[in-house]
TIVEX-451638 format. One record per residue: chain; residue number from 1; residue in three letters; x, y, z of N, C-alpha, C, O in turn. Coordinates in steps of 0.2 Angstrom, whole numbers, plus 2048, in hexadecimal, padded with zeros to 3 digits. Layout:
<recs>
REC unit pos code n_c1 n_c2 n_c3 ca_c1 ca_c2 ca_c3 c_c1 c_c2 c_c3 o_c1 o_c2 o_c3
REC    A NUM  ALA    X    Y    Z     X     Y     Z    X    Y    Z    X    Y    Z
...
</recs>
This chain:
<recs>
REC unit pos code n_c1 n_c2 n_c3 ca_c1 ca_c2 ca_c3 c_c1 c_c2 c_c3 o_c1 o_c2 o_c3
REC    A   1  MET  8C8  0B2  87C   8CD   0B5   878  8CC  0AE  875  8C9  0AD  86F
REC    A   2  TYR  8CE  0A9  878   8CE   0A0   877  8C8  09F  873  8C9  09F  86D
REC    A   3  ILE  8C1  09F  878   8BA   09E   872  8BB  0A1  86B  8BB  09E  866
REC    A   4  TYR  8BD  0A9  86C   8BD   0AA   864  8C2  0A8  85F  8C0  0A7  85A
REC    A   5  ALA  8C9  0A6  860   8CE   0A3   861  8CD  09C  85B  8CF  09B  855
REC    A   6  LYS  8C8  097  860   8C8   094   85E  8C4  08F  857  8C5  08A  853
REC    A   7  ALA  8BD  096  859   8BA   09A   855  8BB  097  84D  8B9  093  849
REC    A   8  VAL  8BE  09D  84C   8C2   0A4   846  8C6  09A  846  8C2  096  849
REC    A   9  ALA  8CB  097  845   8CD   090   845  8CA  08B  842  8CD  086  83F
REC    A  10  LYS  8C3  08D  846   8BB   085   843  8BB  089  83D  8BC  086  838
REC    A  11  ALA  8BB  08F  83C   8B8   090   837  8BC  092  832  8B8  091  82E
REC    A  12  SER  8C1  094  830   8C7   091   829  8C7  08B  82B  8CB  089  826
REC    A  13  ARG  8C7  084  82F   8C9   07C   82D  8C1  07C  827  8C0  078  822
REC    A  14  LYS  8BC  080  829   8B5   080   823  8B6  085  81D  8B2  086  819
REC    A  15  ASN  8BB  087  81C   8BC   08B   817  8C2  08A  812  8C4  08E  80E
REC    A  16  GLY  8C5  084  814   8CA   080   811  8D1  081  811  8D5  081  80D
REC    A  17  ASP  8D3  082  818   8D6   084   81D  8DB  087  81C  8E1  086  81D
REC    A  18  ARG  8D6  08B  81A   8DB   094   817  8DE  098  821  8DA  09A  825
REC    A  19  LYS  8E4  099  820   8E7   09D   824  8E2  0A2  829  8E0  0A7  826
REC    A  20  PRO  8DF  0A1  830   8DD   0A4   833  8DE  0AC  834  8E4  0AD  834
REC    A  21  VAL  8DA  0B0  835   8DE   0B9   837  8D8  0BC  83C  8D3  0BF  83B
REC    A  22  LEU  8DB  0BB  842   8D9   0BD   848  8D9  0C5  845  8DD  0C8  842
REC    A  23  ARG  8D0  0C8  847   8D2   0CF   846  8D2  0D3  84D  8D5  0D8  84D
REC    A  24  ARG  8D1  0D1  851   8CD   0D2   856  8D0  0CF  85E  8CF  0C9  85F
REC    A  25  LEU  8D4  0D3  863   8D5   0CC   869  8D3  0D1  86E  8D7  0D4  872
REC    A  26  SER  8CC  0D1  86F   8C8   0D2   875  8C6  0CA  87B  8C5  0C4  879
REC    A  27  VAL  8C5  0CC  881   8C5   0C8   884  8C0  0CB  88D  8C1  0D1  88E
REC    A  28  ARG  8BB  0C7  891   8BA   0CB   892  8BC  0C7  89B  8BD  0C1  89B
REC    A  29  VAL  8BE  0CB  8A0   8C1   0C8   8A8  8BE  0C9  8AD  8BB  0CF  8AD
REC    A  30  ASP  8BC  0C4  8B1   8B8   0C6   8B3  8BC  0C7  8BB  8C1  0C3  8BC
REC    A  31  LYS  8BA  0CB  8C2   8BF   0CC   8C9  8C5  0C6  8CC  8CB  0C7  8CE
REC    A  32  TYR  8C2  0C1  8CA   8C9   0BE   8CC  8CC  0BC  8C9  8D1  0B9  8CA
REC    A  33  ASN  8CA  0BE  8C4   8D2   0BD   8BD  8D7  0C4  8BE  8DD  0C5  8BE
REC    A  34  HIS  8D3  0C7  8C0   8D8   0CE   8BD  8DA  0D4  8C4  8D9  0D4  8CA
REC    A  35  LYS  8DE  0D9  8C0   8DF   0DE   8C8  8E0  0E2  8C2  8E3  0E1  8BE
REC    A  36  LEU  8DB  0EA  8C3   8DC   0F0   8C2  8E1  0F4  8C5  8DF  0F7  8C9
REC    A  37  ASP  8E9  0F4  8C4   8EA   0FB   8C8  8EB  101  8C5  8F1  101  8C3
REC    A  38  LEU  8E6  108  8C5   8E6   10E   8C5  8EE  10E  8C4  8F2  10D  8C0
REC    A  39  GLU  8EF  110  8C9   8F5   113   8CB  8F9  113  8CB  8FD  116  8CF
REC    A  40  SER  8FC  10E  8C5   901   10C   8C3  900  10B  8BA  904  10A  8B6
REC    A  41  ARG  8FA  10A  8B9   8F5   10A   8B0  8F9  102  8B0  8FC  100  8AB
REC    A  42  THR  8F8  0FF  8B4   8FB   0F8   8B2  8F3  0F2  8B4  8F1  0F3  8BA
REC    A  43  LEU  8F0  0EB  8B0   8EB   0EA   8B0  8EE  0DF  8B0  8F0  0DC  8AB
REC    A  44  ILE  8ED  0DD  8B6   8F2   0D6   8B7  8EC  0D1  8B7  8E7  0D1  8BA
REC    A  45  LEU  8F1  0CE  8B2   8EB   0C7   8AD  8EF  0BF  8B2  8F5  0BD  8B3
REC    A  46  LYS  8E8  0BC  8B5   8E8   0B6   8B6  8E8  0B0  8B1  8E3  0AC  8B1
REC    A  47  ILE  8ED  0AE  8AF   8ED   0AB   8A6  8EA  0A5  8A6  8E5  0A4  8A4
REC    A  48  HIS  8EE  0A1  8AA   8EE   099   8AB  8F4  097  8B1  8FA  099  8B2
REC    A  49  GLU  8EF  091  8B4   8F4   091   8BC  8F8  094  8BF  8FE  091  8C1
REC    A  50  GLY  8F6  09B  8C2   8FA   09D   8C5  8FE  0A3  8C2  901  0A7  8C6
REC    A  51  ILE  8FE  0A3  8BC   901   0A5   8B6  8FF  0AD  8B5  8F9  0AE  8B4
REC    A  52  GLU  903  0B3  8B6   8FE   0BA   8B5  904  0BC  8B0  90A  0BA  8AD
REC    A  53  THR  8FF  0C2  8AF   902   0C5   8A9  901  0CE  8AA  8FC  0D1  8AB
REC    A  54  LYS  905  0D0  8A9   901   0D9   8AC  902  0DE  8A3  907  0DF  8A0
REC    A  55  LEU  8FB  0E0  8A2   8FB   0E4   8A0  8FD  0ED  89D  8F9  0F1  89B
REC    A  56  LYS  8FF  0EE  89D   8FF   0F6   89C  8FA  0F9  899  8F9  0F8  893
REC    A  57  LEU  8F7  0FD  89E   8F2   102   89A  8F2  108  897  8F3  10D  89B
REC    A  58  LEU  8F2  10A  890   8F1   10D   88B  8EA  111  88C  8E5  10F  88A
REC    A  59  THR  8EB  117  88F   8E7   11C   892  8E8  123  893  8EE  124  894
REC    A  60  ALA  8E3  129  894   8E4   12E   896  8E1  12F  89D  8DB  12E  89F
REC    A  61  SER  8E6  130  8A1   8E7   132   8A5  8DF  133  8AC  8DD  131  8B2
REC    A  62  GLU  8DB  139  8A4   8D2   13B   8A8  8D1  135  8A7  8CF  132  8AC
REC    A  63  ARG  8D1  132  8A2   8CC   12C   8A2  8CF  128  8A8  8CA  126  8AB
REC    A  64  ILE  8D5  126  8A9   8D9   121   8AD  8D3  122  8B6  8D0  11E  8B9
REC    A  65  GLY  8D2  12C  8B8   8CF   130   8BD  8C9  12B  8BB  8CA  126  8BE
REC    A  66  LYS  8C5  12C  8B9   8BD   129   8B7  8BD  122  8B9  8B7  120  8BA
REC    A  67  TYR  8C2  11F  8BC   8BE   117   8BE  8C2  116  8C2  8C3  110  8C3
REC    A  68  ARG  8C6  11D  8C9   8C5   11A   8CC  8C2  118  8D4  8C5  114  8D8
REC    A  69  ASP  8BE  11A  8D5   8BA   116   8D8  8B3  110  8D6  8AE  10D  8D8
REC    A  70  TRP  8B6  110  8D2   8B0   10D   8CC  8B1  105  8CF  8B7  103  8CF
REC    A  71  SER  8AA  0FF  8D0   8AF   0F9   8D4  8AC  0F4  8CE  8A6  0F4  8CC
REC    A  72  ASN  8B1  0F0  8CA   8B0   0EC   8C5  8AE  0E6  8C6  8B2  0E3  8CA
REC    A  73  TYR  8A6  0E1  8C5   8AB   0DA   8C2  8AE  0D5  8BF  8B1  0CF  8C1
REC    A  74  GLU  8AB  0D9  8B7   8AF   0D8   8B1  8B1  0DF  8AE  8AF  0E4  8B0
REC    A  75  ILE  8B8  0DC  8A8   8B9   0DF   8A7  8BC  0DF  8A0  8BD  0D9  8A0
REC    A  76  ALA  8BD  0E1  89B   8BE   0E0   893  8C3  0E2  891  8C3  0E8  890
REC    A  77  VAL  8C9  0DE  891   8D2   0E3   88C  8CF  0DF  884  8CB  0DA  882
REC    A  78  LYS  8D2  0E4  882   8D2   0E4   87D  8DB  0E6  878  8DF  0EA  87A
REC    A  79  VAL  8DB  0E1  872   8E3   0E0   873  8E2  0E5  86E  8DD  0E3  86A
REC    A  80  ILE  8E5  0EB  86D   8E6   0EE   866  8EE  0EF  862  8F3  0F2  863
REC    A  81  PHE  8EC  0EC  85E   8F5   0E8   85A  8F8  0F0  857  8F3  0F4  857
REC    A  82  GLN  8FE  0F5  853   8FF   0F9   855  8FC  0FB  84E  8FA  100  84E
REC    A  83  GLU  8FD  0F8  849   8FA   0F9   843  8F3  0FD  842  8F2  100  83E
REC    A  84  GLU  8ED  0FB  84A   8E7   0FD   849  8E8  105  84B  8E4  109  849
REC    A  85  CYS  8EF  108  84E   8F1   10F   855  8EF  114  84E  8EF  11A  84F
</recs>
């Protein structure tokens, strides 16, 4: 997410310093920086130097059941703003 935001800011400087617009926020997180709890539908992300944040997963229970025995190395997180829903 940081790399994408940095690229958008750099591009806006080249375009006459117009206000940058982030259209998508997504990130890939490896297994060392997240904990997925399917029972409570939460994702715990390690952000920076011991700081963690919890995200509530918004998905159907059928979809959650599909991933119960799934062992993952990396997870993709996409932020969807209310306007897009």
